[in-house]
C-alpha positions as CSV (number, residue, x, y, z in Angstrom):
1,M,-3.4,14.0,-25.2
2,S,-2.2,14.1,-21.6
3,E,0.2,16.7,-20.3
4,S,1.8,17.0,-16.9
5,R,3.9,19.9,-15.7
6,R,6.1,19.9,-12.6
7,S,6.0,22.9,-10.2
8,D,7.9,23.9,-7.1
9,P,6.7,22.6,-3.8
10,G,3.8,24.6,-2.4
11,S,2.4,25.1,-5.8
12,I,0.1,23.2,-8.2
13,E,0.9,20.6,-10.9
14,I,-1.4,20.5,-13.9
15,L,-2.6,17.3,-15.4
16,D,-4.6,17.7,-18.7
17,V,-6.5,14.5,-19.5
18,R,-8.9,16.0,-22.0
19,G,-9.7,13.6,-24.8
20,L,-9.2,10.5,-22.6
21,R,-12.1,8.3,-21.7
22,C,-12.9,6.2,-18.7
23,P,-10.9,4.8,-17.0
24,M,-7.9,6.7,-18.2
25,P,-8.5,10.1,-16.4
26,V,-8.6,8.3,-13.1
27,I,-5.6,6.1,-13.9
28,R,-3.6,9.2,-14.9
29,T,-4.7,11.1,-11.9
30,E,-3.7,8.3,-9.5
31,S,-0.3,8.0,-11.2
32,A,0.3,11.8,-11.0
33,L,-0.7,11.9,-7.3
34,R,1.8,9.1,-6.5
35,K,4.6,11.2,-8.1
36,L,3.8,14.5,-6.5
37,P,6.4,16.0,-4.1
38,A,5.1,16.9,-0.6
39,G,3.1,20.1,-0.4
40,V,2.1,20.2,-4.1
41,D,-1.6,20.0,-5.2
42,L,-2.8,18.6,-8.5
43,K,-5.1,20.4,-10.9
44,V,-6.8,17.9,-13.3
45,I,-8.6,19.1,-16.4
46,A,-11.0,16.6,-18.0
47,D,-13.8,16.4,-20.5
48,D,-15.0,12.9,-20.0
49,P,-18.5,13.1,-18.4
50,I,-17.8,10.1,-16.2
51,A,-14.7,11.8,-14.7
52,R,-17.1,14.1,-12.9
53,I,-18.1,11.1,-10.9
54,D,-15.0,8.9,-11.0
55,I,-12.4,11.4,-9.9
56,P,-14.2,12.6,-6.7
57,H,-15.0,8.9,-5.9
58,F,-11.4,7.9,-6.4
59,C,-10.2,10.8,-4.2
60,R,-12.6,9.9,-1.4
61,E,-11.6,6.2,-1.5
62,A,-7.9,7.1,-1.5
63,G,-8.1,9.8,1.2
64,H,-7.4,12.7,-1.1
65,S,-9.4,15.9,-0.9
66,V,-11.1,17.6,-3.9
67,E,-10.6,21.3,-2.8
68,E,-12.3,22.8,-5.9
69,L,-14.5,21.5,-8.7
70,D,-15.2,23.9,-11.6
71,S,-17.3,23.2,-14.7
72,E,-17.3,25.1,-18.0
73,G,-19.2,23.5,-20.8
74,K,-17.9,20.0,-21.2
75,T,-14.7,20.6,-19.3
76,V,-14.4,20.0,-15.6
77,T,-11.4,21.1,-13.5
78,F,-10.5,19.5,-10.1
79,L,-8.1,20.9,-7.6
80,I,-6.9,17.9,-5.5
81,R,-5.0,18.0,-2.3
82,P,-3.2,14.7,-1.9
83,A,-3.5,12.6,1.3
84,E,-0.7,13.1,3.7
């Protein structure tokens, strides 16, 4: 199940894509980044092993920056700063 929560500008929006498999984590991440207001970063929580490769690759190609990448067990969390 995917969950997205809006936050105030200058904060972080959370996108939980656990349980989704390739290519859905990247598709949902791309969609969420397009909808973000200026100044808001995106935190993506995923458990698809391919997301560890696909999300950073997508970010590089699209000009976004992965500011943090944390792993705990099968779960990986990305903090993404959108391209300006």
